C-alpha positions as semicolon CSV with decimal commas, in nm:
position;residue;x (nm);y (nm);z (nm)
1;X;-2,623;-1,022;1,005
2;X;-2,551;-1,081;1,378
3;X;-2,791;-1,014;1,660
4;X;-2,674;-0,753;1,906
5;X;-2,633;-0,992;2,205
6;X;-2,373;-0,981;2,489
7;X;-2,059;-1,169;2,392
8;X;-1,907;-1,206;2,736
9;X;-2,008;-1,175;3,099
10;X;-1,806;-0,855;3,114
11;X;-2,004;-0,712;2,823
12;X;-2,329;-0,820;2,987
13;X;-2,214;-0,674;3,317
14;X;-2,131;-0,342;3,152
15;X;-2,479;-0,325;2,989
16;X;-2,665;-0,407;3,309
17;X;-2,465;-0,195;3,549
18;X;-2,281;-0,491;3,696
19;X;-2,593;-0,663;3,825
20;X;-2,585;-0,975;3,612
21;X;-2,739;-1,215;3,863
22;X;-3,081;-1,054;3,899
23;X;-3,387;-1,179;3,705
24;X;-3,211;-1,329;3,396
25;X;-3,351;-1,591;3,167
26;X;-3,107;-1,809;2,983
27;X;-3,094;-1,884;2,612
28;X;-2,886;-2,189;2,530
29;X;-2,660;-2,227;2,229
30;X;-2,903;-2,464;2,052
31;X;-3,159;-2,178;2,030
32;X;-2,890;-1,946;1,895
33;X;-2,794;-2,206;1,634
34;X;-3,153;-2,246;1,517
35;X;-3,210;-1,873;1,480
36;X;-2,869;-1,802;1,336
37;X;-2,945;-2,028;1,042
38;X;-3,205;-1,779;0,911
39;X;-2,937;-1,518;0,850
40;X;-2,642;-1,749;0,801
41;X;-2,485;-1,632;1,126
42;X;-2,169;-1,812;1,223
43;X;-2,308;-1,977;1,534
44;X;-1,976;-2,145;1,601
45;X;-1,814;-1,807;1,666
46;X;-2,083;-1,736;1,924
47;X;-2,027;-2,079;2,080
48;X;-1,652;-2,019;2,100
49;X;-1,713;-1,695;2,280
50;X;-1,907;-1,874;2,554
51;X;-1,788;-2,230;2,514
52;X;-1,883;-2,355;2,859
53;X;-2,119;-2,086;2,972
54;X;-2,477;-1,995;2,898
55;X;-2,556;-1,664;2,733
56;X;-2,783;-1,462;2,955
57;X;-3,049;-1,211;2,849
58;X;-3,257;-0,963;3,053
59;X;-3,581;-1,109;3,180
60;X;-3,794;-0,865;2,978
61;X;-3,672;-1,046;2,662
62;X;-3,800;-1,403;2,665
63;X;-3,671;-1,679;2,440
64;X;-3,982;-1,666;2,220
65;X;-3,956;-1,289;2,180
66;X;-3,588;-1,313;2,103
67;X;-3,646;-1,577;1,833
68;X;-3,938;-1,384;1,686
69;X;-3,733;-1,064;1,667
70;X;-3,439;-1,248;1,517
71;X;-3,658;-1,407;1,242
72;X;-3,835;-1,074;1,172
73;X;-3,511;-0,885;1,113
74;X;-3,379;-1,160;0,889
75;X;-3,698;-1,165;0,682
76;X;-3,690;-0,785;0,643
77;X;-3,338;-0,809;0,503
78;X;-3,441;-1,076;0,256
79;X;-3,743;-0,873;0,136
80;X;-3,522;-0,571;0,080
81;X;-3,283;-0,779;-0,125
82;X;-3,570;-0,915;-0,340
83;X;-3,708;-0,564;-0,396
84;X;-3,366;-0,434;-0,496
85;X;-3,316;-0,722;-0,742
86;X;-3,660;-0,668;-0,903
87;X;-3,601;-0,292;-0,930
88;X;-3,265;-0,345;-1,093
89;X;-3,418;-0,593;-1,340
90;X;-3,690;-0,345;-1,440
91;X;-3,435;-0,067;-1,492
92;X;-3,231;-0,295;-1,718
93;X;-3,540;-0,385;-1,923
94;X;-3,632;-0,017;-1,970
95;X;-3,278;0,066;-2,077
96;X;-3,282;-0,219;-2,329
97;X;-3,616;-0,106;-2,475
98;X;-3,489;0,253;-2,516
99;X;-3,173;0,130;-2,682
100;X;-3,371;-0,091;-2,924
101;X;-3,602;0,198;-3,014
102;X;-3,320;0,438;-3,099
103;X;-3,135;0,166;-3,287
104;X;-3,447;0,100;-3,496
105;X;-3,494;0,467;-3,570
106;X;-3,134;0,496;-3,675
107;X;-3,169;0,185;-3,892
108;X;-3,474;0,331;-4,070
109;X;-3,288;0,656;-4,136
110;X;-2,997;0,457;-4,276
111;X;-3,234;0,256;-4,495
112;X;-3,390;0,576;-4,628
113;X;-3,049;0,720;-4,698
114;X;-2,935;0,404;-4,872
115;X;-3,246;0,375;-5,092
116;X;-3,248;0,736;-5,202
117;X;-3,580;0,822;-5,037
118;X;-3,626;1,108;-4,797
119;X;-3,836;1,061;-4,484
120;X;-4,211;1,022;-4,520
121;X;-4,408;1,339;-4,471
122;X;-4,673;1,365;-4,200
123;X;-5,010;1,207;-4,277
124;X;-5,245;1,442;-4,458
125;X;-5,598;1,534;-4,360
126;X;-5,868;1,269;-4,367
127;X;-6,078;1,271;-4,684
128;X;-6,404;1,291;-4,485
129;X;-6,520;1,505;-4,196
130;X;-6,681;1,210;-4,020
131;X;-6,690;0,832;-4,040
132;X;-6,411;0,646;-4,225
133;X;-6,207;0,791;-4,510
134;X;-5,849;0,785;-4,633
135;X;-5,538;0,992;-4,584
136;X;-5,201;0,984;-4,754
137;X;-4,842;1,081;-4,705
138;X;-4,560;1,140;-4,953
139;X;-4,184;1,112;-4,975
140;X;-3,929;1,254;-5,214
141;X;-3,665;1,067;-5,407
142;X;-3,335;1,243;-5,341
143;X;-3,127;1,014;-5,561
144;X;-3,004;1,121;-5,903
145;X;-3,225;1,049;-6,206
146;X;-3,123;0,780;-6,451
147;X;-3,190;0,895;-6,810
148;X;-3,286;0,544;-6,919
149;X;-3,492;0,421;-6,626
150;X;-3,614;0,741;-6,466
151;X;-3,603;0,761;-6,083
152;X;-3,351;0,533;-5,914
153;X;-3,557;0,507;-5,590
154;X;-3,735;0,172;-5,555
155;X;-4,095;0,160;-5,441
156;X;-4,378;0,413;-5,434
157;X;-4,365;0,777;-5,326
158;X;-4,719;0,762;-5,185
159;X;-4,885;0,569;-4,901
160;X;-5,259;0,556;-4,821
161;X;-5,431;0,442;-4,501
162;X;-5,781;0,448;-4,357
163;X;-5,873;0,719;-4,109
164;X;-6,172;0,777;-3,881
165;X;-6,246;1,123;-3,743
166;X;-6,578;1,087;-3,561
167;X;-6,889;0,884;-3,624
168;X;-7,133;1,067;-3,850
169;X;-7,482;1,145;-3,714
170;X;-7,737;0,887;-3,822
171;X;-8,093;1,012;-3,861
172;X;-8,375;0,782;-3,759
173;X;-8,591;0,610;-4,020
174;X;-8,940;0,458;-4,004
175;X;-9,000;0,089;-4,044
176;X;-9,278;-0,023;-4,277
177;X;-9,630;-0,006;-4,134
178;X;-9,740;-0,307;-3,934
179;X;-10,060;-0,500;-3,993
180;X;-10,395;-0,344;-3,913
181;X;-10,522;-0,438;-3,569
182;X;-10,858;-0,604;-3,506
183;X;-11,158;-0,382;-3,566
184;X;-11,298;-0,223;-3,254
185;X;-11,646;-0,365;-3,331
186;X;-11,748;-0,717;-3,418
187;X;-12,006;-0,594;-3,671
188;X;-12,092;-0,267;-3,831
189;X;-11,841;0,018;-3,854
190;X;-11,558;0,058;-3,604
191;X;-11,195;0,171;-3,596
192;X;-10,860;-0,004;-3,629
193;X;-10,496;0,106;-3,596
194;X;-10,153;0,010;-3,723
195;X;-9,809;0,113;-3,596
196;X;-9,451;0,172;-3,708
197;X;-9,128;0,239;-3,517
198;X;-8,834;0,475;-3,565
199;X;-8,579;0,194;-3,579
200;X;-8,480;0,174;-3,945
201;X;-8,225;0,287;-3,841
202;X;-8,231;0,401;-3,479
203;X;-8,098;0,758;-3,440
204;X;-7,729;0,753;-3,340
205;X;-7,453;1,004;-3,267
206;X;-7,689;1,301;-3,243
207;X;-7,904;1,209;-3,544
208;X;-8,262;1,334;-3,579
209;X;-8,572;1,147;-3,472
210;X;-8,826;1,041;-3,736
211;X;-9,085;1,295;-3,855
212;X;-9,453;1,206;-3,845
213;X;-9,675;0,980;-3,638
214;X;-9,600;0,630;-3,526
215;X;-9,963;0,514;-3,561
216;X;-10,242;0,540;-3,815
217;X;-10,620;0,491;-3,778
218;X;-10,900;0,405;-4,020
219;X;-11,267;0,303;-4,020
220;X;-11,337;-0,069;-4,049
221;X;-11,634;-0,292;-4,116
222;X;-11,609;-0,664;-4,061
223;X;-11,968;-0,778;-4,129
224;X;-12,300;-0,595;-4,135
225;X;-12,480;-0,623;-3,808
226;X;-12,825;-0,792;-3,813
227;X;-13,111;-0,540;-3,832
228;X;-13,445;-0,644;-3,686
229;X;-13,761;-0,539;-3,864
230;X;-13,998;-0,282;-3,721
231;X;-14,362;-0,198;-3,805
232;X;-14,469;0,111;-3,986
233;X;-14,772;0,309;-3,866
234;X;-15,120;0,170;-3,930
235;X;-15,292;0,296;-4,242
236;X;-15,637;0,458;-4,231
237;X;-15,942;0,231;-4,216
238;X;-16,076;0,134;-4,554
239;X;-16,435;0,201;-4,670
240;X;-16,702;-0,036;-4,550
241;X;-16,740;-0,343;-4,766
242;X;-17,116;-0,286;-4,819
243;X;-17,313;0,016;-4,924
244;X;-17,583;-0,052;-4,673
245;X;-17,619;-0,279;-4,390
246;X;-17,334;-0,441;-4,200
247;X;-16,995;-0,503;-4,360
248;X;-16,623;-0,488;-4,278
249;X;-16,347;-0,230;-4,289
250;X;-15,966;-0,292;-4,280
251;X;-15,637;-0,119;-4,211
252;X;-15,278;-0,241;-4,268
253;X;-14,917;-0,184;-4,167
254;X;-14,580;-0,307;-4,303
255;X;-14,261;-0,440;-4,144
256;X;-14,049;-0,173;-4,311
257;X;-13,933;0,071;-4,046
258;X;-13,679;-0,075;-4,095
259;X;-13,720;-0,395;-4,286
260;X;-13,526;-0,697;-4,150
261;X;-13,167;-0,708;-4,286
262;X;-12,857;-0,928;-4,251
263;X;-13,043;-1,198;-4,063
264;X;-13,238;-0,964;-3,841
265;X;-13,570;-1,068;-3,681
266;X;-13,901;-1,011;-3,862
267;X;-14,174;-0,805;-3,704
268;X;-14,399;-0,991;-3,466
269;X;-14,771;-0,952;-3,486
270;X;-15,028;-0,902;-3,771
271;X;-14,996;-0,665;-4,057
272;X;-15,380;-0,633;-4,103
273;X;-15,673;-0,547;-3,880
274;X;-16,049;-0,585;-3,963
275;X;-16,361;-0,443;-3,802
276;X;-16,733;-0,443;-3,877
277;X;-16,910;-0,147;-4,020
278;X;-17,287;-0,064;-4,062
279;X;-17,433;0,175;-4,313
280;X;-17,792;0,299;-4,278
281;X;-17,978;0,529;-4,513
282;X;-18,323;0,602;-4,652
283;X;-18,248;0,396;-4,961
284;X;-18,149;0,097;-4,749
285;X;-18,483;0,111;-4,563
286;X;-18,673;0,108;-4,892
287;X;-18,475;-0,189;-5,019
288;X;-18,544;-0,384;-4,709
């Protein structure tokens, strides 16, 4: 590709209206040679055109701009060539693939015809409505039947393969119950719980959740709590110890309301009280 530059002073004069001496910047042949190499331009032909003269360009086109434009145009041409080559290569590859496919199909038909088998039928329905099952297809032997050996077609008339329609719903299942938790009280009667989860299996593909509760509760007793003893009420005072004169009378109580249990404290204090008593009568005065 050649740059569109003036070839002679006459050409330059015609392009600039004859005023070729005003505001020109020169571009020597060495610059033309350097830029021409990018597009394989025959720089010698340009040199022969202006063998002893300098090519002149308008001032608004500097040397740097000229070289930049020259390199840009050359690079654009090279990119286009690369794109065209790649496109042609892809088209060839597609054509080869199509040709191989049809050749294979034709070869299979020829093989069927040569073996006596007709084409395989379409695959039948899957044996299950969900998950993985099987399906089969058949083919007919079109060759003549040998009276001694039966069918002359080699191989089987039936093929089976696995098939998957959709995943079946999986309903959730409970795990076994976990261990009972610690009792809510350290002594006496409390409560404790245990848990289970709906992960055996986890519900999948629209399956149902587990029925029932995920926790269970029961009463628990670790040890009996200590019970401290407590006094009963005092009994009535007993009769005086003498029939006349001064004696004593008693009353009692017991540590039984409740009695101490499971290491509980005993009642504090006395379980018996005593007081004096005096009996006077006519008989006592005679005896004295």
